[in-house]
Phi, psi and omega in degrees: 000130177279164182248175180295347177289345181274022179290146179250147172153147186203028177220147173192139178264002179232137181291334184270005180254127181300147178289129176301145181210151175264125182262097183300316182298314180295320180296318179298318178297321180295320179294321176301315179297322179296318178298318177297318180297331179276357180090012180263165177252104182294350181263000177285159191306316184289345184246003185303321183265356185299313180304317180294318181295314182295321179299317178296324178296319179290327176300320177287319182298326183253020184301335180293346178282345190250005176222136177289111185302320184299337184296338180290346180259011183295328183261122178234167182230142177267095180255003180052036179263127184238016178249171184299134171247123187227125174247121184249164173057044174282115180296141178208156170215155180202190178242152184253158187235119177276180184238170181203171172087167179301140190226167176267102179277153174296126184103350178135157181300143178222147179295146183303321183293347179264355181283138180235159176303134181099344181292138177274138178238162175265145170215181177241134174230116184052041176078003179254140177284124178224167181266149168223160185239145179280126178243000178191146181225130172225167181218155176206169176264142180215143175256351186262073181250149175227149175258120181256122178251122177241175178292352180250351181162185182230137177211161181240131180217174172290152184299333182264011182290124182287132176241149182277119178241169178298344182249023180105188180286144177218149179287146185305323182293347185249008189262002180304132179083353179264198175231153176229155182282135185217149175229138174227250172285160183300133179252155178296152180297141180237176182294158175294130178245122180246141180302148181291179196242072180290352178079195183271103177274110187301313182297318178298313180302317182292327180281318190250335176083009176214158184287144178295331189262018184274353183279125171227156180203152174264355180056034181300309178241022181227174179204164176274130176242143185285139174273113184282321182198157173224121181229146178291144179252123181287151176096173181251144180216161175275128177244147187249141175250124181244116176274125186237157179209137013267356182250131183280344179274167180199169185253139172239108183058034181085351182270132184282127180230166181242171174307144183238353179206164191240138168284332186057038175248131187293153159240150187216155180169219183225146175246144176238120188234127179218156176207156174253116184303160178287182185298337179279350180076024181289129178231164176239166180298142182298324179294337180294329179293318178295320179295321179299314178300316183300314184290321177288333180285327186277066176194161175305124191219165160238148186299322181298315181293319179303315181300313181291323181296319179296315180297315183292327177296319178297320178295315182297316190269326185255343184047052182283170177279342179195152180219141171225133175227124177234129178237130176243123187212153171255132182260118182292340175293339174271332183273322188266336187214187177058239184280351175048069179237074180299143179094342178292133183239145179247132178243129177232153180220154174222126182239139179224150175060225183301327182286351173258321187271336183256109181302320183290320179293318178296317181298322178298315181295316181294322178296320179295321179292313182291332184263011186295336183271354182262000000 
């Protein structure tokens, strides 16, 4: 049996934030409990080594939490290259994150228990109301509920449910006295609001699988509304998780929320990553692109966020004139459970700079990706 000294992990951009680490001993105990919950005997001969093996597998699956992904792009070379660089068919796998709670469906609010696969829901993207679709529904019992009262309405969620605030995502139990993003009637366009830079909060990352400071918005059809109070709700209730595509966020009474719990079931496929170097011709090693995808993938993820994170990292570190990231993946939560549709694939893309603004440049990159097998 390994001990807690065998924890793995190494990154934080703030000195006051604990370094994320994988606790092998704790993971093994959890796997033993899971086997018992399934009616198995973890002490029988065939399962004696299973807790240790599964724990090591999760350490690898979540390895991206323990290394700063952007650091792989620290070293660049001046090759004076000013044309598209494209690496295709990078194998990747990650874990998917479902959604939950009462939501704003297209056509009017509907109770969570009435939501079905295929139903369209409303969400906000850069302050604009857009549609997303339900591709999976699960339910569980919870005692940790809170009632959030804002100047725009009242809603009930789990205490750890992420809400969009001016300073990034925050758990519902902690937003009293703050503001959250809300949409009702169309509001005038406002300035770009970017989350304040709380850095990498290890505990938050391990619970939610995404950075607290990744939320930005233009508030085009939304606004900040004050949170008047947050109070605990007594008793136990059924809460629903709704997996949505193409956007993982959703609205509760007009308030923007994020995924709150994980299936921890892999999705796998290929990533295609390309960029046009800046005027100085700075490039990075081709293997670094594959490593970047790997590190962002190896954490609790949604495919949409993974695609954007890889693109934004390239913009931050290389300052290229254009970036394209396309990911094609099969989600095992759709193949193994829920709607059980093996073989269904999801494609997401993120375009930046010239590859977003220039139709001809974008068409060239897409043609190269689509024609790679010929």
